[in-house]
N, C-alpha and C positions, 0 to 999 in steps of 0.2 A: 205539285203533282195533281193531276185530274183524276178523280174517282168516278166511276160509272154511277155509283149510288152510295147513299149512306144507309146503313142498317143498324138496328139495335142488336146488342149482344144476344139477347134472348131469342132472336130470330134465327140464330145459327144452331146447327146440330153439332153434337160432339161424337167423333169417331174414336172411341177409347182404344181400339186396337192400334191405330196409327197415330194417336195423340194429336188429332187435327180437328179444328173447328171448320165447319163447312156451310156453304150457302149456295143455292142454285144460281148458275150463270146462264145468261140468255143463249150462249153458244151450245148449251146442252151438258156441259161439264159442271164442275163445282168450284166456286171460290174456296180457297183453303188458307187457313192460318194455323201455324203450329201452336200447340199449347204453350210451349216455352215463350213464344212471342207474346201471347196474352199475359203470361206471368211476368214478363219484363216490360209491360206497359205499352206494347206496340198496338196499333189499331188499323192495320191494313191487311186485307185478305186478297190474294191474287189467284186468278184462274191459271192453271198450268197449261191450258190449251190455247187460250187467246191472250191478248194483251190487257184485258180489263182488270181493274181492281175495285174493291169497295172499301169504304171507310167504316169501321166497326165502332159504333158509339156506345160508350159505357162509362159509368161512374165507378168509383172504388166499391161502393155497396153493391152495384149491379154485378161487378166482377166476382165478388165474394159469393153472392147468391147463385150465380151460374156455376161456380166451382163447387159449392155445397150441393146443388141440385144433381151434379154428376159425380159426387163423392171424390173430388179432387182436392188435394192439399194445395192451398193457394200460394204459399211461399215456403222456402226452406225453413224459416222460423216456425211457421204453422206446422209443418210436417214434423219437425223436431219436437215441438210441444206435444203433439199427438203421441209420439213414440214415448216420451218421458212420462206422460200421463197414463199410459197403458200398463 
């Protein structure tokens, strides 16, 4: 599959209300990737207006840093651990 561009995970913004990661698309809309997709290891964000996609580049450490920056539990195990610790 062809991607319009490759972007680093930390270049995306996080829309907490809709649980989506976003990045500006040249068509004027936003590339979007669901938080669940990130948590499941997916790496493609798609623009809902045009046919373009971007590949989101990240390592496990970068993903954990992004999730921590936005106060998001990274996996069900991490979320359960936080609940048990509280």
